[in-house]
N, C-alpha and C positions, 0 to 999 in steps of 0.2 A: 504494500500500500504506500503510494507516494503522496507527497504533499504537492498540490497544484499551485503553489505560490508563484513560481516563475511565470506561468502563463497569465496569472492575474497582474503581475508586474508588467509584463509585456503589453497587455491590453491597456493598462493605465498609461504607459508611455505613449502608445499610439493615440490615445484620447488627448493627452497633453500636447502632442505634436500637432494634431489636427486643430486644436484650439489655438495654438500659437500661429499656425498658418492662416487661420481665419482672421485673427485679430491683426496680423501683419498686413493682410490684403486690405482691410478697412482703413488702415492708417497710412498706406503707402502713397507715394506721390510719383506720378509718371515722370520719366526722364524729360528734362528740359522745363520742368515746372518747379514751383516752390509753394509751400503752404504758408498762409498768413492768417492771423486771427484778427478779426475786425469788429469793432464795437466800442462804445464808451463804457457801458455797464456789463452787459452780457456779450461775450465774445463768440463770434461765429467763424468757423473755419472755411477758408476759400483756398482753392488751388489755382494759381495763376502762372502763365508762361514766364520764364525767366527774362524774356525780352522786355517785359513791362518795367523791369528794374532800371532800365536805361532811359525811360521816358521822363521828361522834365516834370510832368504833372504827378507821376507816381513818386518821383524823387522828393517832391514837396511833402507827400505823405510820410515818406521815410524820415525826412528831417523832423517832422512833427513827432514821429515815434521816438526818434533819438532824443529830442528834448524832454519827452515825458518819461521814457524808460531807460535811456542810456543804452547799455548793452545787457541789461538785466531784464529780460522779458518774462513776465510772470507765467505765461502759458507754455514756456519752453520753446516756443517758436517765435517768429517775427510777429509782433503785436502792433496793430495800427489803431490808434485811438481816434477814430472818426465814426460818423454815423454810417450804418450799413447801407442805407439808400444812397448816400454820397459815393461810397466805394463802388457800389454796383453801377451807378451812373458813369463814374470815371472808367471802369473796366469795359463798359459797353462802348464808350467812345474810343477807347484804345483798340477794341476789337474791330471797330468799323474802319480804322485806318490801315 
């Protein structure tokens, strides 16, 4: 009579690996993009093309973020302290060009 502990451990490892893959896919950012958190009170995550970082209007937002947070962003990513509607308006205009 053997103890079936190794198979239970193997199953647990498979479940943990699957959970890890699922959570990684939800938080991943496509190549050529970066995640930013936008909002004054409640932060919402947006994924934007890296090319936006060179646009003067987007750089104005980055300077605003630098003034407010420096290099210590509370969300762990780039945090932009502006209204969500203003950010969406800006990115829509950048998309059109």
